[in-house]
N, C-alpha and C positions, 0 to 999 in steps of 0.2 A: 713579510707582508701577510703570508698565510696565517702566521701565528696570531696576528691581530684580528684576523677574520674568524678563525676557529678558536675555541677554547676547550677546556678539559671535559665539558659536558656535551660537546657537539655530537660526538659519535652516539652517545646515549639518546639524545633527542632525535637524531636522524633515524636511528634504528626503530624507535617507537613510532615515528611517523610512517615508516615503511610497513611496520606490522599493522598499523591501523588501516593503511591503504589495502593491504592484502586481505585482511579479515573482512572489512566492510565491503570491499570490492567483490568478494566471493558471494556475499549475500545479494549485492546488487546484480551480479551476473545471473543469479537464479530468477530474479524479478525481470531482467532483460529478456531471458529466454522465453518467459511466459507473457511477454509483451505488455507489461504493466506500465502505467504512466511514468513512474520513477524507476530508472534502471541502473545500469552499471556505473555510469559517470556520477549520477546524483548521489548514490549511496557512498561511493568512494570519496567524493568531495565533502559530504557531510561528516564522514568518519575522520578524514584528515583534518578538516577544519576544527572539529571538536578536540582532536588530539593536540592541535596547535594551541588552542585556547587553554588546555590543561597545562601544557608545557610553559606557556606564558605565565600562568598562575604560579607554577612551581619555581621556575628559574628566572622569570623576567624582572623580578623586583628584589633579588638577593642583594645586589650591590647597593641599591637605595636603602634597604632595611639595615644593612651593615653600617651604613653611615649615620643612621638615625636610630639609636638604640631604643628610644621611647615609643617608636611606632609599632602598633599592633597590626598584624596582617592576617587575614583569613583566606587561605588558599582555596577554600570551597566556594567563595563568592562568585568568581567568574564561571566555574562549571555550572552553578545553579542557574545562572542566566542563560547558559547554553541550552540546558534541558527545557527551561520554560519557553525560550525563544524559538526552539526548533518546531514548535507546534504549528506555526504558520506554513511551514514547508509541507508538513504532513497533511494539513487541511487542503492544500492545493492538489493533492492526489486523490481526494475523495470526490467521486462523481455520482450524481443522481440521474439515473435513466429510468424513466417510467416509474414503476413502483419499487425499483431496486436501488440500493445504495452499494456502490462498488468502490474499492480502493482502500478499505479500512485496514486490510492486512499490509498493504504497501506503506500506509501511513505509520502503522506500528513498527514496521521494519526500519523506517527512517529514524524513528525515535530510538530504536535499539542500537542502530549503528552510531548514533550520537553518543550513547552510553559507552559503546565499544571504543570509540575514539578517546573518550575521557579516561577509561581504565587503562588503555594502552599508553596514554600520555603520562599517567602516574606510575607506570611500570608494573601493573598487575597482569603480567603476560599469561599466566596459567588461567586466570579467570576469563580473560579476553578470548583465548583459544577455545576453552570449554563452552563459553556462551555462544560463540560462533557455530560450533558443531551442533549445539542444541537448536539454535535458530534454523540452520540449514535442514536438519532432520525434520523439524516441525513443518517448514514450508514445503518440503518435497513429499514426505510420506503422509502427513495428516491430510493433505489435499486429496490423495488417493483414497484414504480412509473415508473422507466425506462423500466421495463418489459412490463407494460401496454402500454406505449407509443410505444414501439417496435412492439407490436402486432397490433397496429392500423396503422402501416406503411406498412402492407402487406409484411413483411419480410419473407424470406424462408430460411430454413437450409438444406443443402445437404452435405452428407458425401461421400468422394471418396478416393481411394487408388492409390498412385503413387509410382514409384521407389524413392530411396533416393536422386537421382539427383535433384537439384533445377530447372532444365530446364523445367520439366513438370509443375511445379507450375507457372513459368513465362509464359508458353504458355497458361495456363488456364486463368490467369489474363488478358493477352493480348486479348484472344478470347472473354472473357466476356465484355471487354471494347468496342469491336466492336459493341456490341448490346446496348451500353449505360447503362449497368447494374451497380449499385452502390454496391461495396463490403464494408460491415461494419467490418466484422471480417473474418480472415482466420487462424484458430487455428490448430496446429498439436496436435491431441488428443492421439495418441498412435503409436507405431512402432511394426512391426512384421517381421519375416523371413519365407521364404518359405523353402521347403525341400532341395533346393540347397544352402541355406544359404544366399540368396539375401535379402537385407534389403528393406522394404517398409514402407512408412509413410501413416497414415490415417489422413486426414484433415477434419475439420468441416467448411463449407463455410456458412457464414451468409450474405445474399444478399437481396437487395430491388428490386423487379421485379413485379410491379403491372400489367404490360402488358403481362407477360409470366407466364405460369404455372410451377410448379415444374418439371413436366415431360418434358416440352420443354427445361428447363435449363439443366436437366440431359442429354438430347439428345445432346445439344451443347457441354457439357463436354466430353461425351462418344466418340464423333467424334475425339477427340485428341488421337493419337495413344499411347502416353505415359501413359494414364490413365488405370490402371489395373482393377479397379472395381468401380462401383457406388453403394453405400449402401442405 
């Protein structure tokens, strides 16, 4: 009975799925540790699913093709649909908060693990392992390099609280642009309500201002009447 369930290629296919799970899961674990929208399970499932589709393309139609000699089969057709179709999942991890777009790196990592699953499925083990190492090194160490580069650009971070209306944020951006200040990020980090039930948003402003001090920037923002508090 087992012989009818397993065949000569079963061990090869299962080992490739395990490899895809390990490699793609390791990239997902790094995203999970940094609390990104798509983490360990998402990356692992994308990689294993891609590997499965590649194995289907290679092994799934062999018996049918052997019975019909005139049939032409392109094993790259299914993988091409995987690569184009994975975009919807990556798009779901991209978030827009304030003036900042986040999740692009996670979307790219999902696209990469789909490719890792495909190359694992076709048996290119050396390329799969090498690519995983490059991706992990990029995600871990380039992030630290970016922080070092940001600190050398005299960037300043300021927190402020405004009502839930977007008018206040628009006024702050317009006011800062009058001083030729470059805004790198504007993230909404939390919300809170006062005793009357009014909703307020707390924003983190990341700005390059070599000519102005933090206190001067705070003074510019505090002069806007919609600003409730500078933290």
